[in-house]
NUMIPA-33775 format. One record per residue (C-alpha): residue number from 1; x, y, z; residue in three letters. Coordinates in steps of 0.001 Angstrom, whole numbers, plus 500000, padded with zeros to 6 digits. Example, Ala and Ser with C-alpha at 12.3 -4.5 7.8 and 13.67 -1.06 7.14 Angstrom:
n,c1,c2,c3,res
1,512300,495500,507800,ALA
2,513670,498940,507140,SER
This chain:
n,c1,c2,c3,res
1,293523,873457,815468,MET
2,296088,873183,818565,GLU
3,298331,876525,818692,LEU
4,301895,875806,818884,ARG
5,303894,877415,821839,ARG
6,306335,880067,820947,VAL
7,309495,880922,822974,VAL
8,312234,883492,822602,VAL
9,315816,882164,821879,THR
10,317796,885205,820677,GLY
11,317732,889088,821581,LEU
12,319914,891916,819903,GLY
13,319695,895626,820934,ALA
14,321484,898857,819836,LEU
15,320201,901838,821933,THR
16,320905,905132,823260,PRO
17,322102,903746,826478,ILE
18,324097,900547,825309,GLY
19,325155,899052,821925,ASN
20,324368,895263,823029,THR
21,321812,893666,825029,VAL
22,324241,893446,827996,GLU
23,325234,897206,827826,GLU
24,321426,898012,827394,TYR
25,320241,895942,830403,TRP
26,323153,897482,832533,ASN
27,322199,901063,831465,GLY
28,318437,900336,832377,LEU
29,319130,898894,835868,ILE
30,321479,901611,836621,SER
31,319239,904313,835761,GLY
32,321226,905937,833085,VAL
33,319793,908721,830827,SER
34,320575,908418,827077,GLY
35,319566,912006,826512,ALA
36,322301,914563,825263,ALA
37,322560,917575,822957,PRO
38,322347,916708,819165,ILE
39,325376,915950,817384,THR
40,324165,914780,814073,TYR
41,323181,918372,812922,PHE
42,323121,921969,814399,ASP
43,319829,922084,816428,ALA
44,320369,925424,817927,SER
45,317254,927022,816031,LYS
46,315038,924179,816867,PHE
47,312714,924323,819846,ARG
48,314568,921089,821121,THR
49,318341,920847,820920,HIS
50,318727,917194,822274,PHE
51,317809,913799,821548,ALA
52,318804,910111,822582,CYS
53,321289,909397,819910,GLU
54,323091,906066,819800,VAL
55,326554,906417,821044,LYS
56,330075,905119,820009,ASN
57,328644,903503,816915,PHE
58,330771,902852,813920,ASN
59,328761,901332,811205,VAL
60,331841,899731,809463,GLU
61,332557,897770,812655,ASP
62,329744,895602,811480,PHE
63,328903,896092,807845,ILE
64,331536,896752,805022,GLU
65,331483,900301,803935,ARG
66,330223,899342,800407,LYS
67,327170,898008,801714,GLU
68,326654,900075,804397,ALA
69,326240,903153,802029,ARG
70,323383,901450,800401,LYS
71,321611,901510,803753,MET
72,319657,904134,805509,ASP
73,320641,904413,809108,ARG
74,317528,902637,810317,TYR
75,318384,899586,808016,ALA
76,321974,899707,809582,GLN
77,320567,899667,813222,TYR
78,318298,896694,812069,ALA
79,321303,894718,810702,MET
80,323414,895062,813665,VAL
81,320719,894158,816298,ALA
82,319516,891244,814196,SER
83,323187,889925,814073,GLU
84,323433,890065,817793,GLU
85,320036,888306,818022,ALA
86,320666,885586,815443,VAL
87,324049,884692,816910,ARG
88,322620,884782,820447,ASP
89,319829,882124,819063,ALA
90,322985,879803,818035,GLY
91,321522,878166,814988,PHE
92,323242,875455,813079,ASN
93,322730,876879,809447,PHE
94,323683,873541,807996,GLU
95,320800,871779,809547,LYS
96,318371,874760,809733,LEU
97,315535,874848,807288,ASP
98,315501,878352,805871,LYS
99,312315,877895,804111,ASP
100,310801,877758,807556,ARG
101,312620,880846,808931,VAL
102,311216,884308,808344,GLY
103,311582,888004,809207,VAL
104,308952,890325,810294,ILE
105,310191,893769,811128,TRP
106,308742,897027,812251,GLY
107,309429,900616,811486,SER
108,307229,903695,811915,GLY
109,308946,905949,809502,ILE
110,311814,903990,807795,GLY
111,314607,905910,805710,GLY
112,313662,909454,806844,LEU
113,317164,910658,806607,GLU
114,317744,909473,803217,THR
115,314489,911013,801905,PHE
116,315478,914287,803602,GLN
117,319038,914289,801980,ILE
118,317720,913512,798389,GLU
119,314905,916125,798480,VAL
120,317348,918803,799903,LEU
121,319845,917973,797344,ASN
122,317367,918362,794667,PHE
123,315980,921618,796023,ALA
124,319447,923026,796124,ALA
125,320065,922280,792286,GLY
126,318909,923804,789183,ASP
127,315867,921445,788700,GLY
128,317704,918609,786993,THR
129,316538,915325,788634,PRO
130,319690,914026,789830,LYS
131,319040,911215,792368,PHE
132,321146,908630,794032,ASN
133,320154,904868,792394,PRO
134,319868,903736,795800,PHE
135,317461,906535,797066,PHE
136,314275,904386,797027,ILE
137,315731,901040,798390,PRO
138,317355,902922,801161,LYS
139,314132,904828,802031,MET
140,311447,902294,801799,ILE
141,310104,901036,805355,ALA
142,310258,897450,804478,ASP
143,313828,897202,803207,ILE
144,315456,896312,806674,ALA
145,313658,892964,806535,GLY
146,314877,892456,803165,GLY
147,318455,893195,804259,HIS
148,318174,890722,806887,ILE
149,316776,887771,805102,SER
150,319257,888144,802379,ILE
151,322120,888244,804771,LYS
152,321149,884933,806097,TYR
153,319035,883209,803388,GLY
154,315614,883203,805309,PHE
155,313008,882527,802886,ARG
156,309951,882302,805210,GLY
157,307447,884849,805500,PRO
158,308896,888312,805174,ASN
159,307156,891791,805663,PHE
160,307228,894967,807644,THR
161,304672,896254,809846,THR
162,303988,900134,810159,VAL
163,301685,901327,813028,SER
164,303797,904256,814270,ALA
165,305200,903925,817687,CYS
166,303351,900368,818111,ALA
167,305084,898978,814973,SER
168,307493,896596,816513,SER
169,305152,895320,818927,THR
170,302814,894513,815945,ASN
171,305810,892816,814252,ALA
172,306572,890620,817348,ILE
173,302706,889535,817376,ILE
174,302613,888790,813699,ASP
175,305695,886607,814148,ALA
176,304159,885042,817205,PHE
177,301099,884208,815166,ASN
178,302746,883039,812091,TYR
179,304657,880499,814388,ILE
180,301781,879382,816383,ARG
181,299655,878859,813242,LEU
182,302340,876669,811825,GLY
183,303680,878911,809021,HIS
184,307107,879113,810281,ALA
185,309461,877318,812864,ASP
186,311191,880549,813631,ALA
187,311069,884313,813127,MET
188,313587,887211,813456,VAL
189,311476,890233,814751,THR
190,311676,893531,816182,GLY
191,312123,897069,814785,GLY
192,314501,899771,814064,SER
193,314176,903855,813757,GLU
194,316651,906465,812824,ALA
195,314352,909714,813041,ALA
196,316833,912054,814831,VAL
197,317112,914215,811676,THR
198,316183,917741,810376,ILE
199,312827,916536,809356,ALA
200,312349,914295,812329,GLY
201,313060,916818,815015,MET
202,311338,919741,813042,GLY
203,308236,917643,812456,GLY
204,307625,916699,816025,PHE
205,308696,920186,817292,ASN
206,305936,921511,815120,ALA
207,303347,919224,816936,MET
208,304612,920328,820390,HIS
209,305255,916749,821136,ALA
210,308823,916959,822514,LEU
211,310156,918206,825661,SER
212,311976,921376,825288,THR
213,314063,921167,828473,ARG
214,317162,922245,826981,ASN
215,318845,923272,830225,ASP
216,318687,919786,831458,ASP
217,318338,916986,828837,PRO
218,319033,914232,831099,LYS
219,316017,914657,833133,THR
220,313850,915879,830564,ALA
221,311881,912532,829962,SER
222,309564,912303,833023,ARG
223,307015,909961,832868,PRO
224,304117,910271,835393,MET
225,305758,913350,836709,ASP
226,303722,916447,837104,LYS
227,305939,918525,835245,ASP
228,306485,916199,832138,ARG
229,306502,918336,828988,ASP
230,306714,915909,826263,GLY
231,308992,912994,824891,PHE
232,312439,912818,823837,ILE
233,313054,911359,820296,LEU
234,315325,908396,820407,GLY
235,316837,906081,817667,GLU
236,318195,902355,817775,GLY
237,316766,898675,817151,ALA
238,315727,895767,819029,GLY
239,315577,892099,817586,ALA
240,314157,888947,818707,LEU
241,314303,885522,817481,VAL
242,311075,883573,818226,LEU
243,310884,879817,817850,GLU
244,308366,877088,818221,GLU
245,308925,875489,821570,TYR
246,309578,871813,819987,GLU
247,311726,873172,817263,HIS
248,313783,875211,820050,ALA
249,314244,872045,822499,ILE
250,315085,869735,819709,ALA
251,318175,871742,818593,ARG
252,318937,872343,822296,GLY
253,318567,876091,822267,ALA
254,318697,878378,825227,THR
255,315072,879674,825963,ILE
256,314667,882947,827751,TYR
257,310995,883023,828124,CYS
258,307635,882136,826308,GLU
259,305541,884519,824562,ILE
260,302141,884137,825916,GLY
261,299966,886415,823834,GLY
262,299328,889642,821975,GLY
263,296651,892147,821824,GLY
264,295612,894887,819389,MET
265,293212,897672,819364,SER
266,292437,900968,818025,ALA
267,291271,904230,819954,ASP
268,289124,905545,817035,ALA
269,289369,908997,818731,TYR
270,292149,911347,817280,HIS
271,294999,911138,814898,ILE
272,297611,911970,817689,THR
273,295722,912345,821337,ALA
274,294801,909239,823081,PRO
275,291356,908532,824290,HIS
276,291180,910682,827742,PRO
277,290031,907704,829437,GLU
278,292277,905255,827961,GLY
279,289793,903254,826178,LEU
280,291954,901973,823408,GLY
281,294626,901088,825932,ALA
282,292259,899207,828192,LYS
283,290819,897037,825298,ASN
284,294394,896270,824055,VAL
285,295506,894932,827649,MET
286,292127,893056,828004,LEU
287,292663,891645,824320,ASN
288,296264,890593,825241,CYS
289,295176,888760,828671,LEU
290,292361,886817,826721,ARG
291,294579,885786,824027,ASP
292,297192,884717,826687,ALA
293,294361,882858,828628,GLY
294,295480,884787,831829,LEU
295,293729,886476,834498,GLN
296,294717,890101,835335,ALA
297,295927,888912,838707,SER
298,298440,886800,836965,ASP
299,300468,889729,835950,VAL
300,303473,891172,837938,ASP
301,304145,894127,835873,GLY
302,303648,896440,832979,VAL
303,306404,898244,830958,ASN
304,304185,901168,830117,MET
305,304183,903335,826919,HIS
306,304955,905871,829476,GLY
307,306072,908450,826810,THR
308,306146,911559,829372,SER
309,303201,913352,827614,THR
310,300636,915130,829786,PRO
311,297786,913381,828139,LEU
312,299381,909904,827246,GLY
313,300644,909116,830808,ASP
314,297380,910051,832462,LEU
315,295162,907977,829945,ALA
316,297487,904929,830421,GLU
317,297463,905127,834195,SER
318,293599,905285,834104,LYS
319,293469,902329,831799,ALA
320,295709,900111,834029,ILE
321,293281,900911,837008,LEU
322,290473,899821,835107,HIS
323,292017,896564,833726,VAL
324,293588,895437,836873,PHE
325,291598,896892,839811,GLY
326,293161,896497,843167,GLU
327,295614,894124,841776,HIS
328,297284,897200,839836,ALA
329,298724,898304,843366,TYR
330,300416,894987,843686,ASP
331,302120,895263,840452,MET
332,305536,897011,839146,ASN
333,304775,899628,836587,LEU
334,307697,901395,834844,ASN
335,308592,903488,831676,SER
336,311975,902761,830189,THR
337,311479,905634,827815,LYS
338,312704,907691,831025,SER
339,316241,906478,830041,MET
340,315931,905525,826216,THR
341,313808,908266,824745,GLY
342,311055,907229,822540,HIS
343,312444,905028,819576,LEU
344,309051,905359,817880,LEU
345,308749,902286,815678,GLY
346,311659,900333,817626,ALA
347,310198,901019,821075,ALA
348,308025,897944,821335,GLY
349,311001,895697,820640,ALA
350,313674,897253,823099,ILE
351,310694,897400,825698,GLU
352,309965,893613,825211,THR
353,313378,892887,825671,ILE
354,313433,894879,828841,SER
355,310506,892923,829912,SER
356,312069,889559,829116,ILE
357,315146,890363,831140,LEU
358,313066,891326,834044,SER
359,311744,888059,833986,LEU
360,315448,886521,833676,LYS
361,316985,888715,836452,TYR
362,314151,889322,838820,GLY
363,314724,893040,838546,ILE
364,312328,895857,837387,VAL
365,314107,898745,835697,PRO
366,313402,902251,837068,PRO
367,311297,905033,836063,THR
368,313778,907814,836282,ILE
369,313496,911416,836737,ASN
370,310683,911564,839023,HIS
371,310359,914551,841185,PHE
372,306936,915711,841746,THR
373,303572,913813,842024,ASP
374,300776,914390,839643,ASP
375,297810,914810,841660,GLU
376,295516,913443,838915,ASN
377,297737,910087,838840,ILE
378,297030,907541,841530,ASP
379,299929,907920,844115,PRO
380,299286,904203,845174,LYS
381,300514,902873,841859,LEU
382,303969,901606,842138,ASN
383,305772,903086,839090,PHE
384,309257,901910,840227,THR
385,310331,905318,840559,PHE
386,313993,906327,840487,ASN
387,315538,903005,841634,LYS
388,315406,899674,840168,ALA
389,313659,897215,842386,GLN
390,314164,893331,842915,LYS
391,311030,891219,842278,ARG
392,310337,887816,841258,ASP
393,308713,888355,837699,MET
394,306777,885627,836168,ASN
395,304508,887535,833734,VAL
396,305055,890840,832364,VAL
397,303076,893049,829606,MET
398,304735,895602,827259,SER
399,302345,898433,826092,ASN
400,303038,900530,823016,THR
401,300428,903003,821397,PHE
402,301066,904795,818046,GLY
403,299684,908106,816387,PHE
404,296524,907221,814624,GLY
405,295134,905419,817651,GLY
406,296970,902149,817041,HIS
407,297691,900049,820152,ASN
408,299655,896692,820803,ALA
409,300526,894833,823686,CYS
410,302437,891623,824100,VAL
411,302855,889119,827068,LEU
412,305779,887420,828094,VAL
413,305941,884641,830684,LYS
414,308413,882343,832302,LYS
415,308625,879011,830540,LEU
416,306283,876512,832058,ALA
417,307497,873115,831424,ILE
């Protein structure tokens, strides 16, 4: 069976550094940090007082108040980002076969805030079970994809991937495979997360996963820096419209790039820590290259998982050297989490969008907040520290690794006609 080609025809983003794709990209190449003191609740008693929240966002600008109240923030974010992506794709809905368009979404946690509110309300009562009738449909991790399909009438494959911080990359890979195998002509895919909550911050603090640099939040996310001390919790959504190449050409769609391949692997090592030698990270990149039918030397850059954790950044750097060898020194590496924080299940989506825009504009966003080299990380690697770099990019890989040892990697490339 000949696999069909898959291209990207629509993008949407709602992030801590921009509420549209254009704003997000401008924030990235300008090296803007989205970190600031938490506004959603009083975090003064928490070990970490800051996060990368979505800013200047009023859901009622996009969704009718009555409908918005039926959605957790993570689903609201999904609706806003997917609306931008679908609009960008420019479908003619009168001619579109909606039975052949699906939605595969990713979220690592889903409606955490809704769960938190309902449980706290019950605990504060007298034991009488009084729950919001929308509690369950607001909380469940699959509901965002359901809302998207309902809005547009997309009746193709519809489900949600949950693999912690790899969730939306897995969603993109699944959407890619459903199209190239002939099960759909187009898919809305991506991911969303809204875990900047009491439970989210408290839980990650208890794990000692978050930076506690409360005196200087904007420089707290320091991927590959000697003094990195954990990631910053972020929130938002990224959405992509993937489409079969001939289907896109036939309707005159604008094509951003081609999805070249996807890779998946497991560390099979620890529930939260990466394999110290980056074994799973190495395998996922090799699997991605194999799926794309490309050589390591074909890759111009890698948007690293790069969370700013002491173990994670080191392991991923080792894996890149193992996979790319001497060619690693000729590539641009970067971590956009230095600006956006870590969007957990939505990270893969917004970072794939960054990779796509690097192809389009020939610019690699920086890894900001680098002050001191880590003697354990090869200094000859180009991590695009502190300032964006111009470079003609033809092939870019995007890595995401999740708790539980889940690894996913997607490869995008310029369209070869």
